[in-house]
C-alpha positions as CSV (number, residue, x, y, z in Angstrom):
1,M,-0.1,0.0,0.0
2,Q,1.3,3.5,-1.1
3,S,1.0,6.6,0.8
4,V,0.8,10.3,-0.3
5,V,1.9,12.8,2.5
6,A,1.1,16.5,2.2
7,K,2.3,18.8,4.9
8,D,1.1,22.3,5.7
9,G,2.3,23.7,9.0
10,N,1.2,21.2,11.9
11,F,-1.1,19.1,9.8
12,D,-0.3,16.1,7.7
13,I,-2.7,14.4,5.4
14,I,-2.0,10.9,4.5
15,K,-4.1,9.2,1.6
16,H,-4.0,5.6,1.0
17,D,-4.8,3.9,-2.5
18,N,-8.2,2.8,-2.9
19,I,-9.1,-0.7,-1.8
20,G,-12.5,-1.7,-3.3
21,G,-15.5,0.8,-3.5
22,I,-15.9,3.7,-5.6
23,G,-13.4,6.5,-5.3
24,N,-10.6,7.2,-2.9
25,G,-10.8,6.5,0.7
26,M,-11.4,9.4,3.4
27,S,-7.9,11.4,4.0
28,K,-6.7,10.9,7.4
29,I,-6.0,14.2,9.3
30,R,-2.8,14.0,11.2
31,I,-2.3,16.7,14.0
32,S,1.0,17.3,15.5
33,K,1.8,15.5,18.6
34,T,2.8,18.8,20.3
35,W,-0.9,20.1,19.9
36,V,-2.3,17.0,21.4
37,W,0.1,17.0,24.3
38,L,-0.6,20.7,24.8
39,F,-4.5,20.1,24.8
40,Y,-4.3,17.2,27.2
41,G,-1.7,19.1,29.5
42,V,-3.8,22.1,29.8
43,G,-6.9,19.9,30.4
44,A,-4.9,18.0,33.2
45,L,-4.1,21.2,34.8
46,G,-7.7,22.4,34.5
47,M,-9.0,19.4,36.1
48,I,-6.5,20.0,39.2
49,L,-7.4,23.6,39.4
50,F,-11.2,22.9,39.1
51,A,-11.1,20.5,42.1
52,F,-10.8,23.8,44.0
53,W,-12.5,26.4,41.7
54,D,-15.6,24.5,40.3
55,L,-18.1,25.8,42.9
56,R,-16.9,29.4,42.6
57,I,-16.9,29.4,38.8
58,S,-20.5,27.8,38.7
59,M,-21.9,30.4,41.3
60,T,-20.4,33.3,39.2
61,L,-21.4,32.1,35.6
62,C,-24.7,30.2,36.4
63,N,-27.9,31.9,35.1
64,Q,-30.7,29.4,34.3
65,E,-32.4,32.2,32.4
66,N,-29.8,33.1,30.0
67,L,-30.8,32.5,26.5
68,F,-27.4,31.4,25.4
69,G,-27.5,28.6,28.0
70,K,-30.8,27.5,27.0
71,F,-29.7,27.6,23.3
72,I,-26.9,25.3,24.0
73,E,-29.2,23.3,25.9
74,V,-31.4,22.5,23.2
75,L,-29.1,22.5,20.3
76,G,-25.5,22.0,21.6
77,D,-25.1,18.6,20.6
78,Y,-27.6,18.8,17.6
79,P,-24.8,18.2,14.9
80,M,-24.3,14.6,16.4
81,Y,-27.8,13.6,15.9
82,L,-28.0,14.9,12.3
83,S,-24.8,12.9,11.5
84,L,-26.2,9.8,13.1
85,G,-29.4,10.0,10.9
86,L,-27.6,11.0,7.5
87,G,-24.7,8.3,8.1
88,S,-27.3,5.5,8.9
89,V,-29.5,6.3,6.0
90,Y,-26.4,6.4,3.8
91,L,-25.4,2.9,5.0
92,F,-28.9,1.5,4.9
93,C,-29.1,2.7,1.2
94,E,-25.8,1.3,0.4
95,E,-26.8,-2.0,1.9
96,L,-29.8,-2.1,-0.2
97,K,-27.9,-1.7,-3.6
98,K,-25.8,-4.8,-2.9
99,E,-26.7,-8.2,-4.5
100,K,-26.3,-10.0,-1.3
101,K,-28.1,-8.0,1.3
102,H,-27.1,-8.8,4.9
103,P,-30.3,-8.7,6.9
104,G,-28.5,-7.7,10.2
105,W,-26.9,-4.8,8.7
106,L,-30.2,-3.7,7.2
107,V,-31.8,-3.8,10.6
108,F,-28.9,-2.1,12.3
109,W,-28.6,0.8,9.8
110,G,-32.4,0.9,9.9
111,L,-32.7,1.4,13.5
112,G,-29.6,4.0,13.3
113,S,-31.8,5.9,10.7
114,L,-34.8,5.9,13.0
115,A,-32.8,6.9,16.0
116,G,-31.2,9.7,14.0
117,A,-34.6,10.9,12.8
118,V,-36.3,10.7,16.2
119,L,-33.4,12.5,17.9
120,S,-33.1,15.2,15.2
121,S,-36.8,16.0,15.1
122,L,-38.2,15.3,18.6
123,L,-35.3,15.9,21.2
124,P,-35.0,19.7,20.7
125,I,-38.8,20.0,21.2
126,Y,-38.6,17.6,24.3
127,R,-36.0,19.7,25.9
128,M,-38.2,22.7,25.7
129,T,-41.6,21.5,26.3
130,R,-43.9,18.3,25.9
131,I,-44.2,16.5,22.7
132,S,-47.6,16.3,21.3
133,R,-48.9,13.5,19.0
134,W,-49.0,15.6,15.9
135,Q,-45.2,16.4,16.1
136,L,-44.7,12.7,15.5
137,I,-45.0,13.4,11.8
138,L,-41.7,15.0,12.1
139,I,-40.0,11.6,12.2
140,P,-41.0,10.4,8.8
141,I,-40.1,14.0,7.4
142,F,-36.8,14.1,8.8
143,L,-36.2,10.4,7.3
144,L,-37.1,11.7,3.9
145,L,-34.9,14.7,4.2
146,F,-32.1,12.5,5.1
147,Y,-32.8,10.2,2.1
148,L,-33.1,13.0,-0.3
149,I,-29.6,14.5,1.0
150,V,-28.1,11.2,0.7
151,Q,-29.2,10.7,-3.0
152,K,-27.6,14.0,-3.8
153,M,-24.2,12.7,-2.6
154,P,-21.6,12.2,-5.4
155,E,-21.3,8.4,-6.4
156,N,-17.5,8.8,-7.2
157,K,-17.0,9.6,-3.6
158,G,-18.5,6.4,-2.4
159,K,-15.7,5.0,-0.4
160,A,-14.9,8.3,1.5
161,L,-18.7,8.8,2.3
162,H,-18.9,5.2,3.5
163,Q,-16.1,5.7,5.9
164,L,-17.5,9.1,7.1
165,A,-20.9,7.6,7.6
166,K,-19.5,4.9,9.7
167,F,-17.4,7.3,11.8
168,A,-20.8,9.2,12.5
169,V,-22.5,6.1,13.7
170,I,-19.4,4.8,15.7
171,Y,-18.8,8.1,17.4
172,F,-22.4,8.2,18.5
173,I,-22.4,4.8,19.9
174,A,-18.9,5.5,21.5
175,A,-20.2,8.7,23.1
176,Q,-23.1,7.2,24.8
177,V,-21.3,4.0,26.0
178,I,-18.4,6.1,27.4
179,A,-20.3,9.1,28.9
180,Y,-22.9,7.0,30.5
181,G,-20.4,4.2,31.6
182,I,-18.7,7.1,33.7
183,K,-21.8,9.2,34.5
184,V,-24.0,6.7,36.3
185,P,-21.5,5.1,38.8
186,W,-19.9,8.5,39.3
187,G,-23.2,10.0,40.5
188,R,-22.1,13.7,40.9
189,L,-25.0,16.1,41.5
190,R,-25.5,18.9,39.1
191,F,-25.2,22.5,40.2
192,R,-28.6,23.5,39.3
193,H,-30.2,20.8,41.4
194,M,-28.2,21.9,44.7
195,S,-30.4,23.6,47.2
196,E,-27.5,24.4,49.5
197,P,-24.5,24.4,47.2
198,L,-21.9,25.1,49.9
199,S,-22.9,21.9,51.8
200,Q,-23.6,19.7,48.8
201,F,-20.9,20.3,46.4
202,I,-18.5,17.4,46.0
203,P,-15.2,17.6,44.2
204,W,-15.2,15.7,40.7
205,Y,-12.4,13.2,42.1
206,L,-14.8,11.6,44.5
207,P,-17.4,9.4,42.7
208,Q,-20.5,9.0,44.7
209,G,-22.1,5.9,43.3
210,L,-25.4,5.0,41.9
211,T,-27.2,8.1,43.1
212,G,-29.3,8.9,39.9
213,N,-27.2,12.1,39.4
214,H,-25.3,12.5,36.1
215,S,-23.2,15.8,36.2
216,F,-19.7,14.2,35.4
217,P,-18.5,14.1,32.6
218,S,-20.7,16.3,30.4
219,G,-22.5,14.4,27.8
220,H,-23.4,17.5,25.7
221,T,-19.6,18.5,25.5
222,F,-18.6,14.9,24.6
223,N,-21.4,14.8,22.0
224,S,-20.6,18.3,20.5
225,C,-16.9,16.9,19.8
226,S,-18.6,15.1,16.9
227,I,-18.5,18.4,15.0
228,L,-14.9,17.4,14.4
229,L,-16.1,15.1,11.5
230,L,-16.7,18.3,9.4
231,L,-12.9,18.4,9.2
232,Y,-13.0,15.5,6.7
233,L,-15.3,17.2,4.3
234,P,-12.4,19.3,2.4
235,G,-10.5,16.0,1.7
236,I,-13.8,14.4,0.3
237,R,-14.6,17.3,-1.9
238,K,-11.3,17.7,-3.3
239,E,-8.5,14.9,-3.2
240,N,-5.5,15.8,-0.9
241,A,-7.4,18.9,0.4
242,Q,-7.2,19.4,4.2
243,P,-9.1,21.6,6.7
244,D,-8.1,25.1,6.8
245,L,-7.7,27.4,9.7
246,R,-11.3,28.7,9.6
247,L,-12.8,25.3,9.8
248,W,-10.6,24.5,12.5
249,L,-11.6,27.6,14.5
250,F,-15.4,27.0,13.8
251,V,-15.4,23.4,15.3
252,C,-13.2,24.3,18.3
253,T,-15.1,27.3,18.9
254,W,-18.4,25.4,18.7
255,I,-17.0,22.9,21.3
256,F,-16.0,25.6,23.5
257,M,-19.3,27.3,23.4
258,V,-21.2,24.3,24.4
259,A,-18.9,23.7,27.3
260,I,-19.3,27.4,28.5
261,G,-23.2,27.1,27.8
262,R,-23.5,24.1,30.0
263,I,-21.9,25.8,32.9
264,I,-24.1,28.6,32.6
265,A,-27.2,26.6,32.4
266,G,-26.0,25.0,35.6
267,A,-26.0,21.5,34.1
268,H,-22.4,21.0,34.6
269,F,-19.2,22.4,36.5
270,A,-16.0,23.3,34.8
271,S,-14.3,19.9,35.6
272,D,-17.6,18.2,33.9
273,V,-17.1,20.0,30.5
274,T,-13.4,19.7,30.6
275,M,-13.4,15.9,30.8
276,G,-16.3,15.7,28.3
277,A,-14.1,17.5,25.9
278,M,-11.1,15.4,26.8
279,L,-13.0,12.3,26.0
280,G,-14.7,13.5,23.0
281,I,-11.6,14.7,21.4
282,G,-9.6,11.5,22.4
283,T,-12.4,9.4,20.8
284,F,-11.9,11.5,17.4
285,L,-8.4,11.3,17.5
286,F,-8.5,7.4,18.2
287,M,-10.9,7.1,15.2
288,N,-8.7,9.3,13.0
289,Y,-5.6,7.1,14.0
290,R,-7.4,3.9,13.0
291,L,-8.2,5.5,9.7
292,E,-4.7,4.9,8.4
293,G,-5.1,1.1,9.3
């Protein structure tokens, strides 16, 4: 297998020869190890400092009537649900085109398509108010929209789009398993659920067990890191292209905004969103690393 390496500053792109499928595979994004170590170093330092400053930060920033906090509550992780729906519908349609269809994959991608449509259409409404029966019509509407978008995707980019669709589904599953695998046994109380913060606050490093509280880590922040999948789009649209600075700034700003919004809403402490970002970005980096094979 041959590789073509293109360098620009701290980012390298590696493209492997196509193996089956239509078109070339998805270009791998390689980030300088310096940036990775810097991010996790700052994150680790933040976790240490937030063990002492968490409560003070939340008491200063929390405002449950703040419109920005409400916006992030409703739509902060929305890109992940859209990508789940689009990715699952793409893979479902791809499976249907095969001469030998696998029933198991059809069911799996079908359920993913349904989940993506339900979460994309009804979850924002649920987060704001009650869901009425007539709003259920949004589910097939979103499924149709996903299908129409998928039908517009270029066939000569099939291999790369297949990989991106799988990444979207895998990221969704990983985010739920990892986040709730920690949230549930950690049992940390959210700031907005505290009646006496000074006496009820517990530092992040002290798990409380199965209390029914799910503050640590932030699922919204973890989920929002799925927006990093947008970094693959330039390489899909144009061979050997890589994300420019504007795209990097956009995805990083979105993740930061979600993290701040969750603190403002009182849903999470600074340590919660920091850990959520570290886990989410770590999941993306691992998936990107595996792309090279």
